[in-house]
PLY file of the C-alpha trace (Angstrom):
ply
format ascii 1.0
element vertex 313
property float x
property float y
property float z
element edge 312
property int vertex1
property int vertex2
end_header
-5.08 -26.47 -0.74
-8.34 -25.96 -2.59
-9.54 -22.65 -4.01
-12.41 -22.59 -1.52
-9.81 -22.51 1.28
-8.07 -19.58 -0.35
-11.32 -17.66 -0.59
-12.15 -18.64 2.96
-8.88 -17.27 4.32
-9.28 -13.98 2.47
-12.90 -13.76 3.61
-11.93 -14.25 7.27
-9.41 -11.40 7.12
-11.89 -9.11 5.35
-14.66 -9.92 7.85
-12.33 -9.37 10.81
-11.31 -5.92 9.59
-14.92 -5.00 8.82
-15.82 -5.53 12.48
-14.16 -2.17 13.11
-14.39 -0.37 9.75
-17.85 0.82 8.67
-18.62 1.31 4.98
-15.00 0.94 3.86
-15.26 -2.36 1.97
-13.54 -0.93 -1.12
-10.56 0.31 0.92
-10.33 -3.03 2.77
-10.33 -4.95 -0.52
-7.58 -2.75 -1.96
-5.52 -3.24 1.19
-5.86 -7.01 0.87
-4.94 -6.87 -2.82
-1.76 -4.98 -1.95
-0.92 -7.48 0.81
-1.34 -10.51 -1.47
0.68 -8.89 -4.28
3.52 -7.98 -1.86
2.88 -4.26 -2.36
2.97 -1.20 -0.11
0.09 1.24 0.37
-0.19 5.00 0.75
-3.37 6.07 2.56
-4.17 9.67 1.67
-7.10 11.46 3.25
-8.09 14.11 5.76
-7.68 13.47 9.52
-10.29 11.48 11.39
-11.42 9.29 8.49
-9.99 6.09 10.03
-6.69 5.56 8.22
-4.79 4.48 11.32
-7.73 2.42 12.57
-7.83 0.54 9.27
-4.11 -0.27 9.47
-4.38 -1.36 13.12
-7.36 -3.57 12.31
-5.48 -5.30 9.50
-2.32 -5.71 11.57
-4.30 -7.27 14.43
-6.04 -9.63 11.99
-2.68 -11.11 10.99
-0.32 -13.00 13.28
2.50 -10.72 12.13
4.76 -8.40 14.09
3.62 -4.77 13.93
5.32 -1.42 14.53
4.15 2.16 14.23
6.41 5.13 13.52
4.99 8.57 14.22
6.92 10.70 11.75
8.00 14.15 12.92
10.75 16.50 11.67
13.20 15.25 14.35
12.97 11.55 13.42
16.34 10.34 12.11
17.08 7.53 9.61
18.65 5.44 12.41
15.31 5.65 14.27
13.84 3.77 11.31
16.50 1.28 10.26
18.34 0.73 13.55
21.95 1.34 14.50
25.12 -0.33 15.78
25.86 0.17 19.48
29.18 -0.54 21.18
28.89 -3.20 23.90
31.33 -2.45 26.71
31.28 -6.06 27.93
31.99 -7.81 24.65
33.93 -4.85 23.22
32.09 -5.29 19.97
29.46 -3.36 18.06
25.99 -4.90 18.21
23.23 -4.09 15.74
19.94 -3.02 17.26
17.24 -3.35 14.59
14.76 -0.54 14.06
11.01 -0.77 13.45
11.49 -1.62 9.74
12.28 -5.16 10.85
8.65 -5.73 11.77
6.42 -7.44 9.22
3.72 -4.75 9.15
5.02 -1.18 9.41
2.74 1.84 9.86
4.49 5.02 8.73
2.08 7.54 10.22
2.09 11.01 8.61
5.10 10.11 6.50
5.22 13.54 4.87
5.98 15.25 8.21
9.58 14.01 8.35
12.62 15.19 6.40
13.49 13.84 2.93
16.61 12.22 4.42
14.49 10.17 6.81
11.89 9.41 4.15
14.66 8.00 1.93
15.63 5.50 4.64
12.62 3.44 3.52
13.58 3.36 -0.17
15.86 0.31 -0.03
13.65 -1.92 2.07
10.49 -1.05 0.11
12.08 -2.06 -3.18
14.76 -4.63 -2.36
13.44 -6.12 0.90
16.68 -5.36 2.70
18.39 -2.68 4.80
22.05 -1.66 4.73
23.47 -0.22 7.96
27.18 0.53 8.42
27.97 -1.42 5.25
26.16 -4.58 6.40
22.99 -5.73 4.65
20.11 -7.24 6.63
17.13 -8.97 5.03
13.63 -7.79 5.87
11.14 -10.18 7.48
8.55 -12.00 5.39
5.92 -10.95 4.74
6.81 -7.25 4.81
4.47 -4.35 4.10
4.68 -0.58 4.56
1.40 1.25 5.17
1.96 5.00 5.10
-0.57 7.72 5.88
-0.58 11.40 5.00
-2.95 14.35 4.90
-2.98 15.70 1.30
-4.67 18.97 2.29
-2.36 20.35 4.98
1.01 21.55 3.69
2.47 23.52 6.63
5.47 21.70 8.09
5.34 18.88 5.56
7.81 17.48 3.05
6.19 16.09 -0.13
7.25 12.54 -0.93
9.71 12.36 -3.83
8.55 10.69 -7.03
11.04 7.83 -6.49
9.31 6.95 -3.22
5.77 7.42 -4.49
6.56 4.96 -7.28
7.43 2.30 -4.70
3.89 2.28 -3.32
1.75 -0.28 -5.11
-1.34 1.85 -4.70
-2.78 4.99 -3.18
-6.11 4.72 -1.35
-8.55 7.52 -0.55
-11.16 6.44 1.99
-13.65 9.31 1.78
-16.28 10.53 4.24
-18.96 8.11 5.49
-22.61 8.42 4.51
-25.10 9.68 7.16
-26.19 6.11 7.95
-22.59 4.91 8.20
-21.68 7.78 10.49
-24.54 6.91 12.86
-23.28 3.30 12.84
-19.79 4.57 13.70
-21.20 6.53 16.64
-22.99 3.42 17.92
-19.86 1.31 17.66
-17.65 3.90 19.33
-19.76 4.01 22.47
-17.45 1.14 23.29
-13.87 2.36 23.41
-10.92 0.80 21.57
-12.72 -1.65 19.31
-9.48 -2.84 17.71
-8.40 -4.34 21.06
-11.06 -7.06 20.59
-9.68 -8.16 17.21
-7.74 -11.41 17.27
-5.53 -12.83 14.47
-7.35 -14.99 11.93
-4.41 -15.65 9.56
-0.91 -16.88 10.37
2.35 -15.85 8.73
2.30 -19.14 6.83
-1.22 -18.37 5.56
-0.12 -14.97 4.18
2.99 -16.41 2.52
0.87 -19.17 1.00
-1.62 -16.66 -0.40
1.21 -14.53 -1.81
2.73 -17.58 -3.51
-0.66 -18.51 -4.97
-1.07 -14.97 -6.28
2.18 -15.25 -8.22
0.88 -18.38 -9.96
-2.23 -16.65 -11.34
-1.98 -16.55 -15.15
-1.70 -13.22 -16.98
-1.68 -13.87 -20.73
0.13 -11.71 -23.28
-2.94 -9.72 -24.47
-3.55 -8.63 -20.87
0.11 -7.69 -20.48
-0.07 -5.62 -23.66
-3.23 -3.97 -22.29
-1.35 -3.02 -19.11
1.58 -1.74 -21.16
-0.78 0.44 -23.21
-1.48 2.63 -20.17
2.23 3.18 -19.64
2.85 3.94 -23.31
-0.12 6.30 -23.52
0.92 8.20 -20.38
4.44 8.82 -21.71
3.19 10.67 -24.78
0.17 12.40 -23.23
0.36 16.20 -23.71
-0.75 16.94 -20.13
1.69 14.51 -18.49
5.21 15.58 -17.58
6.34 12.16 -16.28
4.55 9.01 -17.35
4.11 5.60 -15.81
7.23 3.56 -15.05
7.79 -0.15 -15.77
7.63 -0.69 -11.99
4.09 0.71 -12.07
3.14 -1.74 -14.82
4.50 -4.61 -12.71
2.49 -3.42 -9.71
-0.66 -3.22 -11.84
-0.16 -6.76 -13.15
0.53 -8.19 -9.68
-2.47 -6.38 -8.19
-4.69 -7.71 -11.00
-3.48 -11.23 -10.19
-4.40 -10.75 -6.53
-7.87 -9.47 -7.46
-8.42 -12.43 -9.78
-7.46 -14.88 -7.02
-9.71 -13.12 -4.49
-12.59 -13.64 -6.92
-11.86 -17.35 -7.34
-10.06 -17.27 -10.68
-6.55 -18.44 -11.59
-6.33 -16.06 -14.55
-6.56 -12.29 -15.04
-9.32 -10.71 -17.13
-9.36 -7.15 -18.51
-11.92 -6.04 -15.91
-9.38 -6.81 -13.16
-6.97 -4.34 -14.73
-9.65 -1.70 -15.32
-10.77 -1.79 -11.68
-7.22 -1.19 -10.44
-5.95 1.44 -12.88
-6.92 4.40 -10.69
-5.63 3.21 -7.29
-2.40 1.80 -8.76
-1.48 4.54 -11.24
-3.04 7.83 -10.08
-0.30 8.77 -7.59
2.49 8.16 -10.11
1.51 10.58 -12.89
3.20 13.99 -12.78
1.16 16.56 -14.69
2.44 19.65 -16.45
1.98 22.90 -14.57
-0.62 24.22 -17.01
-2.76 21.07 -16.67
-4.00 22.16 -13.24
-5.25 25.48 -14.55
-7.37 23.57 -17.05
-8.73 21.43 -14.17
-7.07 18.34 -15.53
-6.35 15.77 -12.84
-4.69 12.36 -12.87
-8.10 10.78 -12.34
-9.57 12.55 -15.36
-6.63 11.58 -17.57
-6.67 7.93 -16.49
-10.45 7.86 -16.99
-9.96 9.04 -20.56
-7.36 6.32 -21.10
-9.76 3.67 -19.80
-12.27 4.77 -22.45
-9.82 5.15 -25.34
-7.49 2.16 -24.96
-8.96 -0.92 -26.69
-9.89 -3.73 -24.29
-8.53 -7.15 -25.34
-11.12 -9.80 -26.07
0 1
1 2
2 3
3 4
4 5
5 6
6 7
7 8
8 9
9 10
10 11
11 12
12 13
13 14
14 15
15 16
16 17
17 18
18 19
19 20
20 21
21 22
22 23
23 24
24 25
25 26
26 27
27 28
28 29
29 30
30 31
31 32
32 33
33 34
34 35
35 36
36 37
37 38
38 39
39 40
40 41
41 42
42 43
43 44
44 45
45 46
46 47
47 48
48 49
49 50
50 51
51 52
52 53
53 54
54 55
55 56
56 57
57 58
58 59
59 60
60 61
61 62
62 63
63 64
64 65
65 66
66 67
67 68
68 69
69 70
70 71
71 72
72 73
73 74
74 75
75 76
76 77
77 78
78 79
79 80
80 81
81 82
82 83
83 84
84 85
85 86
86 87
87 88
88 89
89 90
90 91
91 92
92 93
93 94
94 95
95 96
96 97
97 98
98 99
99 100
100 101
101 102
102 103
103 104
104 105
105 106
106 107
107 108
108 109
109 110
110 111
111 112
112 113
113 114
114 115
115 116
116 117
117 118
118 119
119 120
120 121
121 122
122 123
123 124
124 125
125 126
126 127
127 128
128 129
129 130
130 131
131 132
132 133
133 134
134 135
135 136
136 137
137 138
138 139
139 140
140 141
141 142
142 143
143 144
144 145
145 146
146 147
147 148
148 149
149 150
150 151
151 152
152 153
153 154
154 155
155 156
156 157
157 158
158 159
159 160
160 161
161 162
162 163
163 164
164 165
165 166
166 167
167 168
168 169
169 170
170 171
171 172
172 173
173 174
174 175
175 176
176 177
177 178
178 179
179 180
180 181
181 182
182 183
183 184
184 185
185 186
186 187
187 188
188 189
189 190
190 191
191 192
192 193
193 194
194 195
195 196
196 197
197 198
198 199
199 200
200 201
201 202
202 203
203 204
204 205
205 206
206 207
207 208
208 209
209 210
210 211
211 212
212 213
213 214
214 215
215 216
216 217
217 218
218 219
219 220
220 221
221 222
222 223
223 224
224 225
225 226
226 227
227 228
228 229
229 230
230 231
231 232
232 233
233 234
234 235
235 236
236 237
237 238
238 239
239 240
240 241
241 242
242 243
243 244
244 245
245 246
246 247
247 248
248 249
249 250
250 251
251 252
252 253
253 254
254 255
255 256
256 257
257 258
258 259
259 260
260 261
261 262
262 263
263 264
264 265
265 266
266 267
267 268
268 269
269 270
270 271
271 272
272 273
273 274
274 275
275 276
276 277
277 278
278 279
279 280
280 281
281 282
282 283
283 284
284 285
285 286
286 287
287 288
288 289
289 290
290 291
291 292
292 293
293 294
294 295
295 296
296 297
297 298
298 299
299 300
300 301
301 302
302 303
303 304
304 305
305 306
306 307
307 308
308 309
309 310
310 311
311 312
């Protein structure tokens, strides 16, 4: 398949999602980058911005199975992974799969459930499998977790552990719309349930093909050393308590490959890495307690790294 077909497929998905989302092209592009690099996404923003609408629009644009979990404190791990039920007729236990066996999984308000339930996603997000009652089941392909949370409200929430945050390829903040965009949103929402009109424009085979093509994008050693420089710098930074993991470096490289392919190249350039440093790495840095008092944020620190780390030629 020619490169123009690859760009055409990606363009169809982007255009389909944009039929519902107004002024969120950057968020849509990041979502597509995560999909093509086999990554998971954490959508963090205040209520009403359109996080769930964005996920629904993407899920409806793909001919993939979709499930939504509304996380609450009473949700149990078995509600996520599934459980074995005794069949009185066959006198055998039968496994009833949970929503994690859908290809696109929306974990809505993931920080409102207990750490025990949150941890039920750890295995499938990293190893693409689920173990229930000692038996391991493979996840479907493609598989993607899209989690949402409100970073402002803390009452009745359970912050995600660092081990789980590190499994998300990127964190996306959507932001408020401009005045013109908000008027456009009001016009569009005079018609209810816009996402119901979205039809799939990419098959499962299309997504798997694009993911395979992403893996074949070339990332030369100088670019890999450039990516590693961010990890090395974060681990010795005076304001950082816990630096960037090797998994984060892998996610950054894979995301850069996806961005390169979406722009019609079969090789990564330094600008691909620079554009993805903030969304891929910002949620992974753990700052020292005194850094906040000095108004030091992960964004500020990563911005300084982007300026100080030499860019390969």
